[in-house]
N, C-alpha and C positions, 0 to 999 in steps of 0.2 A: 625349191631352192634357187635363189637368184645367184647368178654368176656374173660378175661385173666385167665382162668383156663382150664384144659383139661385132656384128658385121660392119657397122659404121667405122670402127677402128681399123678394120681390115682395109677399108677403102682409103683411109688416111695413110696406111702403110704404102699403098701403091703410089700415092702422090708425094709423101714426104720422107719415106724411108726410115731413117734413124729416129726421127721424131716419134714415129709410131711405137718403136721398141720402148722408148722412155715412157710413153703414155700407158702402154700395156702394163708395165711394171707398177705404175702408180695406181691402176684401177682394177687389176685382176686379183681376186682373193679366193681363198679356199671356201668350198662349200661343205667340206666334211673334215672334221678333226677328231681323231681317236688316238689310241696309243696301244702299244704292246709292251713286252718286256724290254725291248731295246730302245724305243724312241717314240716321240710323238709322230703320228701318221697323218699327213696332210694330203687330202685327195688321193689316198691310197699309197703314198710314198713316205717311207721313214725319212725323218729329217734330222740333221745335226744343226742345232740352232744356237746362235750367239746373241745374248740379250744384254740390255743395259738399263739401269734405273734412272729415270728423270722424273722428279716430282713437280708436276705442273705449277703448284702455288709457290714453289721456291725460285721461280723465275717469272718473267713477265711475258704476256702473250706475244709481244713483238720479238722476243728472244726465241720463242718456240720453233719456228721454221728453221732457223739457223742451227739450233741445238740438234734438232732431228736430222737435218742434212749432214752435219758433221758426224753424227752417230752412224748414219748410213755409210758415209765415206770411210769411217773407221772400221767397217766390216760387220756392223750389227744387223741382225735379222729382225729383232724384236725390241720394243721399248716397253719397259715395265714401270708401272706406277701404283702407288697406294691411292686409296680414296679416303679423304679426311672428313670424317663425320662432323666434328665440331666446326669445321670450316663451312660446311654446306648447310648445317641445321643449327645455327647458334641459338635459336629459340625453337622450342618444340613445334613442329609442323610449319615452320617458316624457313623456306629454303633459299639459298643463295648460290647461283652458278654463274655469276657475272665476273668479267675481268680475269684475274689470275685463278679464279675458281671455276672457270668454264671447262669442265672435264670433257664434255662432248666435243667442243672445238679442238681441244688438244688431241683427242683420239682421231678426229677427222684429219688433222694435219699429219699425224703419223701415217694414216691411211693414204693420204695424198702422196707422201714420200715413198710409198711402196713397202712399208715395214709392217710387221705384225705387232699386236699389242697384248700384254698380259696385265689384266686389271686385278689388283690385289684389294678387294673390297674390305676384308677384315671382319668387322669394322674396327677391331683393335689393330693398330698399326705399329705401335712403339715408335720407331723412326726418329727418336730424339725430338718428338713433336709433343706439344703441350698436352698433358693428360692422356698421352698415348693415342690421341685422336678422338677420345670420347668427349661429348659435350658435357659441361658441368651440370646442366639441368637433369641429366640422367641420374646423377648422384642423389637427387632429392625426391625421386619417385618412391612412394611408400613401399616398403618391403623389398626393395631391390637389392640384389647382390650380383656384382659383375662377374662374368665369365664362369658361370657355374650353372647347375641345373635349377634355375630360378625362373619362374614364369614371367614376372614383370620384365626381367632383363631379356629373356628370349623373345618376348613379344616386341620389344623395341628394336632388338637386333634384327629380327626378321623383317620388321617394317622398313628399316633403312636399307637393308640389303635388297629387298624387293624393289624399293624406290630406284636404286641405282641400276639394277638389272632391267627394270622396265624402261628407264631412260635410254639405255643402250639398245634395247630391242626396238624402241620407237624410231630410232635412227638407223635401224638395220645394220648395226655395227658388229654383231657377233658373226663369227666365221660361218655359222650355219645359215646366216642370212646374206652371205656374200661379203661380209665386213672383215675388218682386220683383227678382231679380238679372238685369239685362239685359246686363251687360258684365263681362268678366274681363280682367285684364292679366297678361302673362308678361314677365319681365325688366323692366328699368327704366333708362332713360337710358344705355343701353350705347353708343348712337351719338353721345353728347355729345362735342363737342370732339375730342380725340385719344384718348379712352378705348379705343374699339374698335381703332383702328390700333395701339395699344400691345400688343395681344395677338397681332398678327401674323397669319399665314395660318390659324391655328386659330380666329380670331374668327368669320368668316363661316359656317363649318360649325356653330359653336355657335349662332349666331342662327337658322339654318335648323332645327337640331335642336329648339331651344326652342319655336319656333312649331309644328313638327310634333307634338312631345310634347303640347303644350297642346291643340291642336285635336283630337287623337286621344282626348282624355278625354270627348268627346261630351257637352258641356254644353248644346248646343242654343242657345247665345248667342254673339255675336261675341267674339273676343279682340283686344286691342290691344297694341301695343308703343310706348311713348312715346319720342320722340327717336330713332327708328330709321329713317333714310332708306333703308336697304337691307332693310327688313322684307319678308319674302316675301309673296306675294299672299294667303295664307291668313289674314293678320292685318292690322289697320289701324294704320298709322303715325300717331302723334298728336304734338301740339306741347306743349312746356312753356316758360314764360317770362313776362316782364312784358307782352309784346305778341306776338300771333300772327296779326295781320291779314295779314301778308305770307307766312304759311306756305303751302307748296305740298305737296299730297299726293304720295306717290311712285307713286300709281296713279290712273288716271282712273275707277276703279271704287269708290273709297272716299270717304267724306265727310270734310269738313274739321272736325277735332275738336281741342279744346284741353283737355288733361287736367290741367294745372297753370297757373292764372293766380294768380301770387303776390300775395296781398292785402297783404303787408308783407314782413317778413324775420325770420329767427330772431335771437335775442339770444345773445351770447356773454359769458361772464364776462370782465371787463376791457374791455368795449365799451359804447358808447352804445346807446340804445334806438332801433331803426329803426321808421319808420312810413311809410305810403303814403297820400297824400290820396285821398279817395274820388272826387274829380273825375277824377283820372287813371285810376283803376280803371274807372270808368264809361266814360271815353273809350276805353280799351283794349277793353272788352267790346263797346261799340257798333261800333267799327271792325271787330272780328272778324266780327260778324254782318252788318255792311254789306258785307263782302267775301266773303260766301258761307259763313261758318261756321254750323254748326247744333248743335254740342254744346260747351258751355263749363263748366269746373269751376273753382271757387275753391279755391286751396290757400293758406291754410286758410279754411274758413268758421267753424270753432271749432278753435283750436290746442290749448288745454289745458295740461297740466302734465307734465313729465318726472319722474314719481314714481320713487323709488328711485334706481337707478344706470342708468336707461334712456337717459339723454342721450348723444349721440355727440359728434362733432366732430373732435378734442377741444375742450374748453372751452365746449361748448354749455351754456347756463344751464338751471336747473330750470324756469323759466317758458318755455312754448312758446306764448305769447300770439299772436305773429305779426301783431299789429295786425288781427286778423280781425274780421268783423262781429259775431261773438259772442266776447266776451273770454275770458280764461283761466278765469274763474269762471262762464261761461255767461250772463253778462248781455249785453243788447243794447248794442252800441257805436253811438252816434248821433253824426253823421248817416250813418255808413257803412252800417249795416243798412237804414235807411229809404230812403236815396237809391238803393241797389241794388234794393230792393224795387220802387220806382217804375220803375226801368229795366227790370226783368223784366216788369212789366205792359205797358210800352210795346212791348217786343220781342214779347210774346205777342199783342198786337194786330196784329202784322205776320205772324204765323206762317203763316196760310193762304196768303198771297201768297209768302212766302219759300220754302216747301217746294214750291211749284208750279213754280218756274222758277229759272233762274240770274239773278244780279244783272246789270243793264246799268249798267256803271260808266263815267262820263264825267268829264272834267276841266272845271271851270268857272273855272279860274285856277290859278296856280302852287301854291297851297296849299289849293285848294277842290276837293272831290270829291263827286259825287252818285252814289248807287247806287239804282236803281229795280228793284223786283220787280213785274212787271205781267203780269196775265192778262186775259182778256176781262171778268172780273167783279171782280178784285181789283187793288189798287195800293198799295204801301207804298214809302216812300223814306227814305233816310238822307243827310243833308247834313253833310259834315265840313269843318272848318277846322283844318288841321294846323299853321298858323303858331303860333309861341310868343309873339308880342307883339301882333299887330294883330287887331282885330275885322274882320269882313268883312260887307259888304252883298251878298247873293246874290240874283240873279234866277233863279227856277226855276218852270217851268210857268206863267209869266205873273204870278207873285207875288214879292214881295220878302221876304227873310228876313235877320234879323240873327244872325250867328254869332260868339260870343266866340272868342278864340284857344284852340286845343287843345280843341275841343269838337265834339260831334256832335249834331245835331237829328234826332229820329225823327218821321216823318210817316206815321202808319198808313194815312192815306187819300190820300197824295201831295199833301196840301193844307195841313192844320193840324198845327202842332207840338204833339205830346203830351208831349215830353220833350227837354230839352237837358242834356247831361252836366255842364256847368259851372254849372247853375242848380239849386240844391238847394231843394226844397220841404219836405223832411223836417226834423223838429226836431233840434236839437243838445242834448247834455247835458254837464254838468260833474259828474263823479263823483270821489270821493276816499275813501280809507280813513281812517276816524276811529279813531285809536289810543287805546286805553284803557290806563291804567297797570296793570302786572301786580301791583302792590301793592294798589291800590284800584280795582277795575274796576266801572264803573257798570253794566255788563251782567250783573254777578253772577259773572263769572269772575275767578279769581286763581290765579297760579302760586305754590304754597306747598310747604313741606317739602323744600327743596332738599337733595339728597345728592350725593355724588360718589364716583368710583373713579378712581384714577390708573392710566393705561395705562403699563406698564413701558417704559422706554427700552431698545431693543435686543432681544436674543433672550430669549424667555420661554417658548417652546413646545417640547414634546417632539418636535414634528414638524420642527424646524429641521434643516437639512442643510448640508454644506460642499461647496465646489467650488473648484478651482484657477481663479483668474481671475474675471472679471465675467460675469454672466448677463443676458440680455435679459429684461425684466420680464414681458411678456405671455405668452411661451412658458413662463415659470416659474409665474406665478400662474393661468394659464388664466382670468383675469378673475374668479376667485372672490372677490377683494377688490381695492379700489383700492390696497392698500398692500403693499410689499415692503421688508423690512429687509435691508440690506447691512452686515455687522458684521465688524470686524477689530481684533485687538490688535496694537499696535506697541510694541516695547520700545525705550526711549530711554536710551542710556548717558550717563553724566555728561560724557563728552568729545565727545558729538555736537555738530556745528556749530550745530544748532538752539538749543542751550542756551548758546552762548558769545557773548560780546560784545553781549548784549541783542538778538541777531538776531531780526527779525520772522519768524514762521513762518506760512505761508499754506497752507491746504488747497485744492487746485485739483481740481475735479470737473467732468467733462463728462458731460452726460446727454441722452438723447433726449426727456426730459420725463416727466411734465408739471410736477411740483412736487417739490422736494427740500428736506429739512431735515437739517442736519448737526449731530450731537451729539458732543461731545468730553468723554469722561469723565463722561457722563450729563447734561451741560449743553448746551442749545441754543446753538450758536455762530453759526449763520447759515442763511438759507433762500434759495431762488430759485424762480422760476416762469417758464414760457413764456407764450405767448398763442395766440389762435386762428389767427394767421398763421404763427407759428413756435413749435412746441412744444418744440424742443430749445434748450438754453442751457448756459452754463458759469458756475459760481460760483467765486469765490476768497474764502475765509473766513479772516480772521485767527484763529489758534488759539494757545492756551497749552498747551504740553506740559510734562510733569513727568518727572524721572528715573524710570526703571523702566517699568512697563506703562502704556500709554495706550489707552483704548478709543475706537475710531472707529465710530459707529453712524450710518448714512445711511438715512433713511426716504424712499423714493421713492413718489410717489403719482400715479395716473392720474386724469384728469378726463374720463371718457368716451373710448371708442376711436374711431379713424378710421372714417368712414362713407361716404366718397366718394373717387372717383378710381380710375384704373387701378392694380391690385394694392394697393388700400388695405388689404387684409387682411394684408399683409406689413409694414405700417408699425409699427415697434417703439416701445418705451418703456423707460425705466429707464436705469441708469448704464452708460456705455461708457467705454473707455479714452480718456484717461488719468485715473487718480486719483493725485494727487501731493502730496507735502509739499515745499514750496519754502521755502528760507531766503534771502530776497531779498538781504541785505547781502553774503553771501559767495558767492552764486550757486549754492549746492548744491541738489540736487533728489533726492528719493527717490520712485521710482515704485512705487506699491502695487498697480497693476492686476493683476499676475500672482500676487499672494499668494493664500493659501488663505483664502477668505472664508466666513463663515457666513451662511446665509440663512433668513429666516422669512417665509412667505406669510401676510399678514393680521396682524391685531391680536389681542392676548390677549383683549380685550373682545369681539371678534367670535366667537372660539372659545368664550367663556363664555356667549354669547347675551345680553349686557347690553342689547341694543337692545329686548328684550321687557320690560325693567323688572324682571325677576326677579333672583335671586341674593341671597345674604346678604352680598355684598361691599360694598354701598352703605353709606357712612359719613355720618352727620350730624355736622357740626362746628360749633363756636361761630362760627367765621368761615369761610365757604365759600371755598375756594381759587379765585382768579380770576386772569385774565391770565397763565396758565401754559399751556405746551403739553401736549398729550396727556392730557386729562382727560375722563372721562365724567361727565355730569350727569343728574340725574333730578329731576322735580318732578311734583306732581299739580295738577289743576285741574278745575273744573266747567265744563260747556259754557256759553259765553256765551249770553245770552238772545236770542230772536228766530230768524229763519230766513234772514237776509241772509248772503251769502258771507263766509267767515271766513279771515283770514290771520294769520300770526305775523310780527311786525316783529323782525328779527334785529339791530337796532342794538346795538352793544356786543360782538357775537360776531366771530370771526375767519374760520375755515373748518372745514368738517366735514360731518356728515350728521345729520339729525333724524328721529326716529320719534314717532308719536302712536299710543298703544295698540298698539305693535308694528308699525305700518305706516309705511314710510319716506315722508316728504313730500319727500325729495330731498336733494341736496347744497346746503349754504348756503355763501356766500362774500361777505359784505357788505363785506369789506375790499378787494376787488378793484374799484377804481373806474375809470370811463371816463376817457379823456384830457380835458383841460380845454378843448380846442378841437375844431373840426370840426362842431359842431352847427348845425342850420338849423331853428329852430323860431320862427315858422312857416316853412313850406316852400312855395315856388312850385310848384304842381302842373303848370304848363305846361312842356312839353318832356319828352324821354325820361327815364324813371325808372330808377334803378339802386339797388343795395342801400346805397350810401353817400350818396345824394342827400339824404334827409330823416332827420335824426338828432336826438335830444333826450337830455337827462339827462347832458350832459357834466360831468365833474368830480365825479360822484356815484357811489355804488355801482351796479353794473350791475343787481343785484337785491337789494332789501332786504326785500320782502314775499314770503312763501311760503304757498301755498294749503294750508289745512287743511280737507279735505272734511267737511262736516257729518255725513255718514253714517258717518264713522269714530268719532264721539263718542258717549259716553253722557251722560246728564243730569248725572252727577257721578262723581267718582273716575277721571277720565281721567289717563293717565300720558304725559308727554313725556320722551324721552331724547335727549340730545345727545352727540355725540362732537366735542369741540373739539380740533382739530389744532394750531392755532397759538397760541391764547391769547385768552380773551375773558371777559366778565362776563355770565353768564346771568340775573342779577337785573335786567338792563336789558331783557330780552325783554318783549314786550307783545303783546296781541291787537289786531287791527284789523278793523272791519266796514265793508263797502262801503256808502256813502251817496251818493245823488244830491243835489247841492247846487243845481243850476239846470237849468231847461229853457228853451231859447232857440229863436228862429227869426228869420230875416231874409229878407224877400221883397221883390223889386222890382216895379215896375209892368210890367217887361218879362218877368217870369217866365211860363212856361207855366201853364195852369190845372192844378189838382191832377189827377193821372192818373186818379183815380176818376171824374172828371167825364165821361170817355169813355163811361161807361155811360148817360149822359143823352142825351136827344134833341138834335139839332143846335140847335134853337131855344133850349133851356135853356143850352147851352154858349155860344151867342153872347151871352146876357145876362149870363153870369158873367165874372169876371176873376180875376186872380191873388189867391190867398187865403193868409193866414197861419193855420196851425193849430198849436195847442199841445195836448199830452196828457200827463198824469202817467204815469210809467212803471209804477207799481204799481196794481193794481185798487182798493185801498182808499184811495187818495190823492185829494185835490182840490187845485186851485190855491189857495194860501193867500195869496200876495202877488205883486205885480208889482214887480220890482226896477228895471226900466228899460223905457221905451216911448218910441219916437220915430218919427214919420212925417215924412220929409223927406230929409235927407242924413246919416243916422247913420254913424258910423265905428266901426272895431274889430271884435272878434269876441266870441263868447259868453263872458261873464264880464268883458269889458272894453269894452263898448259905451260910446260917448260921443256927445253931440249934435253934429251938424254945423252949418254956418251957417244951414241951413234946417231948421226944426223946428216942427211943429204944436203949438200951445199946449195943445190938449185931448186929445192922443194918450193920455196916461197915464190920464186919467179914463175915456175910452172903453174902453180895454183892461181896466181894472179892472172896469168895469160888466159887460163881456161875459164875463170869465173867472173872477173870484174866486168860489170856492165850487163850481165845476164841475170835473169830472174832465178835461174837454176843452173847447176853444172854438175858434171860427174867426172871422176878420175879413177882410172884403174890403180889399185894398190899393188904395185908391181915394180920390180927393178927395171922392167922394160920401159917404164914411164919415168922413173926418178933416178935410174942408175943404181949401182951397188955401193952403198956407203959402208957396209961391214958384212963380210961373208960369214956364213954359219950362224947368224943371229936372226931370230924371229923379229920381223919388223912390222911397224904400224905406221899409218898416216893419220896425223891429227891436224885439224884445221879449225880456226875460229875466224868468222867473217862478220861484217856489219852490212845491214841492208838499209837503204834509204829510198 
């Protein structure tokens, strides 16, 4: 067993002191990982572990070190990631682990930062990822049936799982080899709902086989199966959900583990933006640890971006921000990141007591619950108020405690409150993308030299083929492209009823989805689309036919393949029967479904490789064609100045895909707007959360801004290519950079002390009180102005604070004196600092500042 520490590092300690301590944390890892009924046991010690999901291909390698460090700074012990089969083996036996796909490099960077790793091999991952992570070629193996006791499937699943395990072993990255990987996962959410039962009597043998196959790979670390109540004893069954405090292990020999605590929810094209208040997340986490949990993972800690055609669903948006503590661009989201960081510190203060014993859980009222972890030398307590409306005064151990509704107080010494989930000490920030005109860009960037190529309507490829009747799209394209053309010529005679008496002719098309455009004689006659809940739909398009030959060209498009559910791999797309021409006035109908259709997989521009910006076909015209379907556009630009995260604002565009220097930033669809109603912003965090509880951005495009990674850019001469499917104006495109507008905090006299005060002696803590702290988000910034300051009864939230009836007259001047010109500042929330503006009233200090 290799243990990565040694004599040479001890010598460095004698010379450099603190530097050694940092280096030791980076390179010393466990040699033995087991578990018992309470916790994971690492080198003989039970551990309370905080984990967070970061999916390596949803960010870029240059982002990884910063994401990992911010995760560590936020109090994480473990980074969790899926492994994406279709990303790594797009063609059977042809592997790709380069760039964003470099799993081993990602794991090594986590190791370098001194964190553990949980590898979720699956290889089914769900993850709102295209086809659940399965490669499409798997579907075409003769006799295969996914995720059941089927020999062809099991052979392929074993082969890929073994490939990943062997790669990790070769780099000595399992904890048993001295590496950071302490956990692995096989399968994923198979026991959810009715999924397993839908597979019938072959499901249970498959579950047992998957567990046996995985454990036989001899990784030396535990394996888990999430959401698998019938998991065999060789693996750990774990919980996924918004709350897991009530989760019961299926064995008294395994610890209580939470592999997915959903920090928000995914965004769908056509839907509003979901978010989850941090007070509720903190409540859920504290309740989990209160009731015996010892391993908790945030899904997601950083969500990132669905670059290219990786998003699943269907209709999953390109942004996978997930309202995570680190946003899509890798920036800290406050107060979510900071409040959870404080929570992690409070939980760690309780770790020694927590791992030593079971919690003693008692009811102190209908909605009040106390949990105590007590040994001869240690005592930690959690007090919970699960009511959604009423505060509670709680008597515990001879002391009185105030508990806001839907909150948990953590008492690391069973006496003093170190943290309450509903009381945020962290700063809040208001950030925005500052849009720069693409014509005159203050940052130095401009989109110029627009050229275009028209995508032919209908069949243009020598690879086109004919079939009698209609074909299912995914089986036909094998997902090589989003697009499939269905083409048919219809001969209309002069005496056809469609041409008599001014009859209205309608083209009726039924499709499994996801998007359909109908062209008649080369002109777009109508379109239709599904949504994330119902991908199938029917369109009826008024058409004008002429005597003689009429060309019907139907362009069907997918928007990510199904990634969840029993038999999700069999969910089809594309046009199904019937396709009909209807003449409404005389009741006549012609069914075209069984005719001989001509098919083309993909676009001509895809075949020609236009996305790379090459080709001699690009045309510069005096007037750029706009607001027309099926056009490729190209322009050049210089990289915007600075290093702040960059996006492109797709205002003016319809639907399609975009590439920067040949790399796809994903599908764009700014014309698909969210419904006008159903949003709840702000949202009351009290009470059970679900994916539809807290929504914003109603009546607006689901996604308007698209991440352009800085590492993909050169200083000048960058090329952007767009394929516009529906019609748009690329000259309205602009760049946007992320800027922090305000830093805020609001602290009451009833807030706990800052959690870092627990490092102080008891006497120092007793002399301290609630403290408001502000800090600029960037190292080179200082607080330049105070936009608002009030001590008394201020109302509102960051960006909209107002004075209440009670307000200290000198609060603004005191805050300005303490903060302006400094990177950070702290003020006691006390009448000793601000005077007494109103006796007998509970007071707060609210401040909004700007940093430059």
